[in-house]
C-alpha positions as CSV (number, residue, x, y, z in Angstrom):
1,X,-3.2,136.3,144.7
2,X,-0.7,137.7,147.2
3,X,-0.4,141.5,146.7
4,X,3.3,141.4,147.6
5,X,5.0,139.1,145.2
6,X,8.8,138.8,145.0
7,X,10.0,141.7,142.8
8,X,10.7,140.4,139.2
9,X,13.8,142.4,138.4
10,X,12.2,143.8,135.2
11,X,13.4,147.4,135.1
12,X,12.7,147.9,131.3
13,X,9.2,149.2,131.8
14,X,7.8,146.6,129.4
15,X,4.7,144.7,130.4
16,X,5.9,141.1,130.2
17,X,3.7,138.2,131.3
18,X,5.5,136.1,133.8
19,X,5.0,132.5,134.8
20,X,3.8,131.9,138.4
21,X,3.6,128.9,140.7
22,X,0.9,129.3,143.4
23,X,0.1,127.0,146.2
24,X,-3.6,125.7,146.0
25,X,-4.9,126.3,149.5
26,X,-7.8,127.9,151.4
27,X,-5.2,130.1,153.1
28,X,-5.6,133.9,152.7
29,X,-2.0,134.2,151.7
30,X,-1.0,131.3,149.5
31,X,2.7,130.9,148.7
32,X,3.6,132.3,145.3
33,X,6.8,132.1,143.2
34,X,6.8,134.7,140.3
35,X,9.4,133.8,137.7
36,X,11.9,136.7,137.6
37,X,12.9,135.5,134.1
38,X,10.7,133.2,132.2
39,X,12.4,129.9,131.2
40,X,13.7,129.8,127.6
41,X,12.2,126.4,127.1
42,X,9.7,124.0,128.7
43,X,9.9,120.3,128.0
44,X,6.5,118.6,128.2
45,X,6.1,114.8,128.0
46,X,3.0,112.7,127.5
47,X,3.1,109.1,126.6
48,X,0.7,106.2,125.9
49,X,1.4,102.7,127.3
50,X,0.3,100.0,124.9
51,X,-0.5,96.5,126.1
52,X,-2.6,94.7,123.5
53,X,-1.8,91.2,124.9
54,X,-0.7,88.0,123.2
55,X,-2.3,86.4,120.3
56,X,-3.2,89.5,118.3
57,X,-3.7,89.1,114.6
58,X,-0.9,91.6,113.8
59,X,2.1,93.0,115.7
60,X,1.2,96.3,117.2
61,X,-2.6,96.0,117.6
62,X,-5.9,94.5,116.7
63,X,-7.5,94.4,113.3
64,X,-10.1,97.0,112.3
65,X,-12.1,98.0,109.3
66,X,-13.6,101.4,110.2
67,X,-13.6,104.2,112.8
68,X,-16.5,102.7,114.8
69,X,-14.0,100.0,115.9
70,X,-11.6,102.4,117.5
71,X,-12.7,101.8,121.1
72,X,-12.2,98.1,120.7
73,X,-8.9,98.5,118.9
74,X,-7.4,100.7,121.6
75,X,-8.6,98.9,124.7
76,X,-5.1,98.0,125.7
77,X,-3.8,101.5,125.5
78,X,-3.4,103.7,128.6
79,X,-2.6,107.4,128.5
80,X,0.0,108.3,131.1
81,X,0.0,111.4,133.2
82,X,1.7,114.3,131.5
83,X,4.8,115.8,133.2
84,X,7.0,118.7,132.2
85,X,10.3,120.2,133.2
86,X,11.0,123.9,133.8
87,X,14.4,125.4,134.2
88,X,14.2,128.9,135.8
89,X,16.8,131.5,136.7
90,X,16.6,133.1,140.1
91,X,18.7,136.3,140.1
92,X,18.6,139.1,142.6
93,X,21.3,141.2,140.8
94,X,18.9,143.8,139.3
95,X,17.1,144.3,142.7
96,X,20.4,144.5,144.5
97,X,21.6,147.2,142.1
98,X,18.3,149.0,142.6
99,X,19.1,149.2,146.3
100,X,16.5,146.6,147.3
101,X,17.5,146.0,150.9
102,X,15.9,142.6,151.1
103,X,17.7,141.4,148.0
104,X,21.0,142.8,149.3
105,X,20.6,140.9,152.6
106,X,18.9,137.7,151.5
107,X,19.6,137.3,147.7
108,X,17.3,134.6,146.3
109,X,17.2,132.5,149.5
110,X,13.4,133.4,150.0
111,X,12.6,132.0,146.5
112,X,14.5,128.8,147.2
113,X,12.7,128.5,150.6
114,X,9.3,128.8,148.8
115,X,10.3,125.9,146.5
116,X,11.4,123.9,149.5
117,X,8.1,124.5,151.2
118,X,6.2,123.6,148.0
119,X,7.8,120.2,147.8
120,X,8.0,119.4,151.5
121,X,5.2,117.0,152.8
122,X,2.5,118.7,154.9
123,X,0.2,117.7,157.7
124,X,-3.3,118.9,158.6
125,X,-3.6,120.1,162.2
126,X,-6.8,119.4,164.2
127,X,-7.8,123.1,163.9
128,X,-7.4,123.0,160.1
129,X,-4.0,124.7,160.0
130,X,-1.3,123.3,157.7
131,X,2.2,122.7,158.9
132,X,5.3,120.9,157.5
133,X,5.3,117.2,158.3
134,X,9.0,117.6,159.4
135,X,7.9,119.8,162.3
136,X,5.4,117.2,163.6
137,X,2.8,119.7,164.7
138,X,-0.1,118.3,162.8
139,X,-1.0,115.4,165.2
140,X,0.2,111.9,165.5
141,X,1.0,109.8,162.4
142,X,-2.1,107.6,163.0
143,X,-4.3,110.8,162.9
144,X,-2.7,112.6,160.1
145,X,-1.0,111.5,156.9
146,X,1.6,113.6,155.1
147,X,0.5,115.0,151.7
148,X,2.3,117.1,149.0
149,X,1.2,120.6,148.0
150,X,-1.1,121.0,145.0
151,X,0.2,123.9,142.9
152,X,-1.2,126.1,140.2
153,X,1.1,126.6,137.3
154,X,0.1,129.8,135.6
155,X,1.5,130.3,132.0
156,X,-0.3,132.8,129.9
157,X,-3.9,131.5,129.4
158,X,-3.0,128.1,130.9
159,X,-3.6,127.3,134.6
160,X,-2.5,123.8,135.2
161,X,-2.9,121.9,138.5
162,X,0.4,120.2,139.2
163,X,2.4,118.2,141.8
164,X,6.1,119.0,142.1
165,X,7.8,115.6,141.8
166,X,11.4,116.8,141.7
167,X,13.4,120.0,142.5
168,X,17.0,120.6,141.7
169,X,18.9,123.8,141.9
170,X,22.5,125.0,141.3
171,X,23.8,128.0,143.0
172,X,25.8,130.3,140.7
173,X,26.8,133.1,143.0
174,X,26.9,133.9,146.8
175,X,26.7,137.0,148.9
176,X,29.5,137.5,151.5
177,X,27.0,136.0,154.0
178,X,27.0,132.8,151.9
179,X,23.4,133.3,151.0
180,X,22.8,132.7,147.2
181,X,21.9,135.7,145.0
182,X,21.9,133.8,141.7
183,X,20.7,130.2,141.2
184,X,19.2,128.0,138.5
185,X,16.4,125.7,139.5
186,X,15.0,122.8,137.5
187,X,11.5,121.8,138.5
188,X,9.7,118.6,137.4
189,X,5.9,119.0,137.6
190,X,3.2,116.4,137.0
191,X,-0.2,117.6,135.8
192,X,-3.1,116.3,137.9
193,X,-5.3,115.1,135.1
194,X,-8.5,114.5,137.0
195,X,-12.0,116.0,137.4
196,X,-11.0,119.4,138.7
197,X,-11.8,123.0,137.6
198,X,-8.3,123.8,136.3
199,X,-7.8,120.6,134.2
200,X,-11.4,120.7,132.9
201,X,-11.0,124.3,131.8
202,X,-7.6,123.5,130.2
203,X,-9.2,120.6,128.2
204,X,-12.0,122.8,127.0
205,X,-9.4,125.4,125.9
206,X,-7.4,122.7,124.1
207,X,-10.5,121.2,122.4
208,X,-11.7,124.6,121.2
209,X,-8.2,125.6,120.0
210,X,-7.6,122.3,118.2
211,X,-11.0,122.5,116.4
212,X,-10.4,126.1,115.4
213,X,-6.9,125.4,114.2
214,X,-8.0,122.3,112.3
215,X,-10.6,124.3,110.4
216,X,-8.2,127.1,109.6
217,X,-5.5,124.7,108.4
218,X,-8.0,122.8,106.2
219,X,-9.1,126.1,104.7
220,X,-5.5,127.1,104.1
221,X,-4.7,123.8,102.4
222,X,-7.7,124.1,100.2
223,X,-6.7,127.6,99.1
224,X,-3.1,126.4,98.7
225,X,-4.1,123.4,96.7
C-alpha cells in the first residue's frame, strides 16, 4: 500500500483498525482512501430472485421429499450480487488544529477527489497507462472502451473486491477559500462475486467461520438443554 496515506486524525494514541478503499491496479502507487472515522454502520444487502414458473404444484415452489431434491427444487432461484452502503465522515478539523498545513489549505478536498477518481470511467492508453475517460487521452473510442475502477474494500479481516456504483456527499463546513473541511460521503459498493482471489478467500473465511460457529452453537444448546 501507499506509504503516505491521508492522516487519520486519530490523536488519542490508540491503535484503531481503519477501513480502507484501495484501487486495484498494477500501478506502484494505487489510490487509497483511509477512513478517518470508521462508519457507525454498514448496510449490506443480498437477495434471491425466485422464478419457479407457472404450473407448480404449490404456491412458492416445487414439491420435495428429502434434501437430495434441493437442486431440483431451487432451479428457479437466482442469487443476486451483494451490495452495501457505507456512510463515512471526512473531517480535517483535528489535522488543522494540529497545524497540518495541507489540511489547513485543502481541507478534505483531496479525499473527495480520490472518490471522484475512483468512480470516474477510465481508459487504457496504448502504452498501458491509465487515464480518465473524460480527458480522452487513452485513444479513440473504437480502440478503447471506458471501464470503472475495481476497488479493494478492507474491513478488518475482510478484503472485498467491489465496484462503486454510487457516490453522494454532503459538505458540512467550508474553509474561507470555499474548499470543504468537513463532509459526509455515502458510498454504494457492489461486491464482485466471481472467481477472483479476494472473493474466493472471503468465501473460504465465511465457510470456515460458519462451520465453526455452527458447531459451537450446537454445543452450547446441548449444554443449555
